[in-house]
Each structure stands twice: as structure tokens, then as C-alpha cells.
Residue, then its C-alpha position, 0 to 999 in steps of 0.5 A: x316763740x315765733x321765728x322773727x323772735x329767734x336769734x340773739x334779739x331780746x324777745x318782743x312782748x306778745x299782744x293779747x286781744x280779748x272781748x270784755x263785758x262793757x261793765x267789766x271793761x269800765x270796772x278795769x278803767x275806774x280802778x287803773x285811773x284810781x290807782x294811777x296806771x294804764x289799763x295794760x299795766x293793771x291787766x299785766x299786774x293782775x295776770x302776773x299775780x294770779x299766775x304766781 
């Protein structure tokens, strides 16, 4: 937790940046579109599934 997130305030989401092969990025975008969700929500869901 960063210092700005200490105290009684709710935690803010942490930004994640990563480099992807263009073909993987295209596949992510296509899957998100097919499922009617954003790429960000798809990636969050995939990460949660993997960590469960």
C-alpha cells in the first residue's frame, strides 16, 4: 500500500502496464468484443480466475 492510500480512506485501484505481442492484443480485444465487455474487465476477470 502506498502512503497516499493509508488512513481511513478506501483503497484506490493500482494501475498495471504491460507490453503485449500485437497478435495477443488483437485476440484480447476480439474476445472482449465478443463477450460484450471492455478489455480491462476481461483482463481483470482472467487474472482473478487464474489466482483463484
